[in-house]
N, C-alpha and C positions, 0 to 999 in steps of 0.2 A: 380726764379722755372727753374727748369732744360728744357732747352726746345728740349725734343726728337724727337717729330716728326717733329722739323723744318728741323731735317739731316735724314729722312727717306730713300732718295732716294742713301744718301750712304751707308745704312745698306743695304739696299737692292742691291748694288754694292757689298760690300762684300761677301754676300752669293753666289751672283754668282759665283765671281772668285773663292770659295771654291767650291761650286758644278760642276759649267761646266766641267772644267778637269777632275774631276773623271769619271762622266756621259760619257764622250766621251771616257777614258779608257774602260768605261764598254761597250760600244755599238761595241769599236774594238775589244774586246774580245768575246764580242757574236755574231759577223759577222764570225772570225776567229774560232770559237770554242772551244774556251779555257778559259771561264767564271769560277771562280776557285769555280767549286761548289763540295761539298764535297759526300760523297758513299750515305748519307740521302737523296739527290735529283735526283744522277745519276744513283744508284746502283752501290755495288761492296764489297769489303771485309777489315775490319780493324781488324791487327793485333798489339798488346801490349806487345812486350817483355822486359826481362830484362837480361843482362850478367852479368856474375860474376864479382867481384869487381877489376878494374885495367885493364877491356877490353873496351875500348871506339872506337869503329868501327864510320869510317865518314858514314854519311846516305849519300852519292852518291855513299859510297862502297856496302850498302844495295841496294840501287836502282840498281845497275850492276847487283848484284847477281840475283835475281828478273828479271832483263830484260832477263839476260844468260838462264834464265831455261823457258822461253817463256811467262813469266806473266806481263800483259800490266799494262798503268796507275798507274804506282808507283810513291807514295811520299813518304819520311821517315822524321821525324822528332823526336829530342830527346827531352825528358820531364823528365829527371833527368840524372844525371851522367853517367849511364850505363843504361837506360832504353830508347827504342822507339817505336814510333805508327808507323805502316807500313799501307799505303793505298793503295790497287791496284783495279783490275777487280775483281770480285766474284770468290773466292776460294772454294772447297770443302772441305770437312773434311779431304780426304785423302790427298790432294795436300797441305794443310795446314800442316798436320804432317811432310810432306816432305820436304814443307820450313826451318821446324824449326830444322828439321835435317840438312838441307845445311848450316843453318846458324850458327849452331854448329861444324861443320864441317870445314865451311871456317875461321873461327874466332876463332877456338880452344877454345870453351866457352860452358859450359854448358847454356843452354838457358832455361828461365822459361815463360811460357807465363801468361801473367796476363790476357789478354782478347783478345776476337775473337768474332768480328762480321759480318753477310753478311743483305746486305740488296739487295732485287731484285728490277729492274729500275721500276715495276710496282707501288711498294711501293714507291721508290722515286717521281714517279709523281704525286700521290694521295699527298703525303705529300705539292708538289708543289701546288697544286690544291688548299688542305685543307686552307694552308697559305693565299693566295691570296683571298678566300673566307671569310677567318675571318677578314682580313684587310677591304674588302668591308663592308660587313656588320655591323661592329665596328663603320667604316665612317659615315652609313647611321644611324646608332641608336643616336651617338653623334648631328648629323643634327637634328633630331628628336627632341632629348632631348633638346638640345638649344633652337630650336624653340618655342618647348612648355614653358621653362621657362623663355626665354627673351617675351613671350605673348604682354607684355605691355610695351614692348619699340619698336618705331617705328622700321620698320624694321627690326623684330625680326630673321628672317629666314638668315640675314648676318651673323649673329654672329657662327653660326655656320659652315657657308660657310669659311669664313675668318680661323676658329679654325681648320677646315682640308686642307685649302691651307698651312696654318704656319707646320701643322702634315707632309706634304707630303714633305714641306721644309726640315723636320729633318729628314725623311726618304731618301731625296737625299742625304743628306749631309752623311748620315751612309753607304749608298751604293758607295757612292765618297771614303768613307776612306778603305771600304772593298775592292774595285779594286784597288787601291793606295798598302794598304798592301796585297795583293795578288801578287804585281810585286815585291814589296821588299822583304817582310817578309814570303811570301808563306802563306798566310791566306787562308780559306777556308769557304765558304758559307754551314753551317751544319745545324741542329737542336739545336744547341746552339745560334748558331748564329741567330734562328728564333726567339728563344725566348728572345733574347737581344733586338731584334727588337719590339717585342709585349711589352716589359716593356717600352721601350723607347716612343712607341705611347700614351702607357696609361698614364705615368707621361706628355708628351707634352699635350695632351687636358687637363691633370688637372691644366696644368698652363696655358692655356689659359683662361680655366672656371673662373679662381683666378682674370684677370686682368678684363675679359669681365664682371664679376659681380659688381666689384667696378664700372664700367664705369655704368653700370645699378644702382645701387644705386646713383651716381650720376646725372644721370639723373633726379631724381625727386626731387634732391636737387637745382641742378644749373639750374634750366628749361631755364635762359635765356643767359646762358653764351654759345659760339660758341661752336660748337661738336669739332672741333680739341683741341680747350683749355680745356676743359672738358675730355676728353679721355688723353693729356696729362696729366694733372692733376690727372688722375684715376692711370695711368703708373705709378707715383711718386710715390703715396701715397703705393701702393706695391710692388714697387722698392727693398726695404728692406727686408720685408718678401719672396720675390721670391728669390732674392741673399741666404743670410742669410740660409733661409731652405735648400736650395741645398746643399751651400758649407760646412754646419758644418754637417748636416745628411746623406749626400750620396758621395758628390764628394771624399771628403779625402778618406773614406773608399773603393772607387774605385780607388783612384789611387793608395793605399799603395797596393791592391791586383793587379792590374796593374805590378807594381815597382817589386813586393815580390811575388806573389802567383804562379809562375811557369810559364812553359810555358803554359799548358793546359788550364790554366784561364787568360794567359796574352790578348788571342785577344776578349774573351767576358768583362773581364772586361775594356779594352781599348774600346770595340764599346760603354760599358752603360755610362762609362765614358763621352765621348765627345757626345753620343747623347742626356744623361741627360742634358747636359751644353746647346747643342742647342734648348734641348727644352724651358728651361730657357730662353734662347736669343731670340728665336722665338716668344716667347710670349711677349716681350716687343719692338722688334725693327723689326719683320715682321706682326705678327698679328694685332694688335690694328693698325700701320699706314697703312696695306693693308684695314682696316674696315674705316679708314678716306679717305686713295685715293677712296675709292668706293663712301662714300659721298659725296665728293668733285666732282665725275667722273671726276678725273685729266687727264685720258687718252683723254680726248679732247683738251686737249694745248700739248701733246706730240708730239714731233718732228716739233715743231714751230707752228703747229695749233692753231688759235684762234678760238673762239667762236663767231659766226656771231651775230652782233649788234641787240638786237630787234626792 
């Protein structure tokens, strides 16, 4: 039998190596006030424009034009060969019309407005609060549900808490990815990111329930088996199902979207790709090992400490 749980601290270390650098970057950005938040959270305007065929201005040139006209917090990103998404501080309709005229004059091309959205700072704050509340309520409901569903198993509450801890692990990986993506590829935390994050949370919890449910079934079958061996056996039984389901039904599709779906979908698809993969990874290598670590109370022997003799 594959001894997955015997290497659990290696898996914990791998997760720490992935998560900690990204969270440090995120903390530095938060301290400096440079978090990659989109207008959905901070408030601002989004203008998507299209130039005539053959006109391909550099995004930096568009940013310079905005800045020269007194508009702040400007970012520009290409969505296709001659289309751009421009994010900035809030613009009135009259100012937006003037910006379109300035773009047309500066680059010698007719400019077509594909989309224009403005979000106020108050709405952005409401989105942030509602998102945090949704995640908190979902976590509480998962713990209550799993405690009830596993009520016939000893220490039923632990299953729900371990599932939430593993879910937090998955969220931390996604946040680390966004922090790194914000530096190297200009990614931003927007409403689409929130959609991806909530999807990752849902799939993450589902994977944990599948593994833990097999543990519950085996608890009634292998009553005399040591708990660690029982959990390891349960993981091995669900290993093929977890990997095959994720790869065949989700991951390949998301990989295609990330590679060929265009700029506007690339960040969303990449976050889902990594987040759903980590949901499966944490079900096998984080959630179940944490449950075993809790059962064995292994923190008593960390850092060379020994249990006192009876």
